[in-house]
Phi, psi and omega in degrees: 000317181295323180294317180297319179296320178297316180299316180297317179297318180295318180297316179297317179297317182299313181289329176295322178289327181287331187303309179300322180295317180296319178297320180294323181295326183264001184287137354265142180245005178204170182301149178254142182245131172255116180271121184253125184279023179225161179286169180295148172097344179278176181302314182297315180297313181296319178298313180299319183291321178297314180291318183300318184298311182285327177297321178298321178297318182291324183273346182076016176220148179292144175241117187250153179256132179239108182280125178227069182290144177191167178301125178070005182068022187293319183300313181296315182296318179296320180300316181284322179301327183263001180284161176299135180280062184243005177087359183266353177230114183243161180242134169281111180261150178213176173300336176297328177294322177294324178293317179303324180300337181255342187271340185247137181293324182216133179240149179279018179200162175260115185303333181262310189282337186269005182223149174254115179298142178249297180188152167288159177233334180190151178238144177219146190279154168251139186242149169252119187229160174225167173296145181301333180280353181297148176286344181285109177269336182224164181300323181296332177293319179295318179297317179297318179298321179292322180292325181279345181227066184302132177081359187256335182277138179248132179239124183273149170208175172277191195308153180303133180093352176285165177302316181297317180297318180289328175295323176295320177295323178294320176300314180301312183286323182295322180270359180054054185254150172259086180230164179257126174267119185252112181277139175240167186272009177171167182300316179304321179292324177296313180297317179299316180295320180292314181291330181275356178082011178286338176229160184269335182202173179211151174240116188208159173304136186296315188313305182294344182270345188305314178301322179291323179291315183291332177273002179062034172274327175228160185245131179273116181268322182193158170251155190258004180282180181284341178223165182294153179292138176293342184266338176223067186296343180280347183268129183287162170282163177299324179296317178294330182278003174126345179267086186302136178065015176284125179207123176209110181232164177250145181209159174235149181208176177236143179221158178244165176298151176302150179075011172295133183306143184299328179297322179288320177302313182297317180295316180294319178301313180298319180297317181293312182298315178298323181293312183287344175272353179293128182305323180293318178294316178304317182294317181294322178290324177298326179298335177251017175063041174245131178267112182295134179198118177267177181202174169278161175303322181295318179296319178295319179300316179297318179299313183297313182291325176295319180291324176302315180292315182298310183290330177298318178295320180294316180299320180294316181293328181277355180058041177276119183292145177287146183269000000 
């Protein structure tokens, strides 16, 4: 009786071990879902849809986008963290996810342990801009004006805790300036305030500002990433303009639930990297001012963990209370 029970237990264990392997061998056999923690029409949503369409062609299964916007992207992240680790439910991760890890006292998931990194998909610049009528022709001019008028210069960003807002706080602390960071409820309001002279400068995602820059309504002083923008290569980075080691960029990536089989991780990574290297995808992402760039899972993990630490330090220095 004991021998038969042992045999039965062994058989059940054996097939349980085989199941993930068998699932990985047949993957994908149904549509894949990318859960996006933002509403339709934004940079993250458009990036996900461009990548999803071509990724689906490569995998032979449709890849659909499911928008789940919420404060801090918590709803989307929790949904994917609790999904079956079978590769069919993915999360659009961003530097915003790294910020969320520092902004909330308690989360219903672990931002690092509950996800398997797959690959980055695109990077987009943050810009420091002024009204075209401003006397500041270069970033150092804006910094000098702020130093000569402590407490008087206003710099616009979108809501407190956003990437743009924290990049503005990083600018303030890096240059050791006494300026006011003024939060607005969206990019259109930031542009209106800047053009109307209600603020002296703004820190915002570059893409939505490009029409204003090209029409010479506002002036681009610097981008805040580690390298110059591919779209305005003549414009220096903030670091090149005098703020040494200043770096704040925005990025999007894809991740799967923790414990997803390694064979599926490898297959998805290859599909994503091949997709973002596709000339058609690169061109479509360039149209929305996103620079396509894939990575290994390890590289994405390093980027994410580095950003969690970086934004955590900025949040602490800015004395932004946890929610």
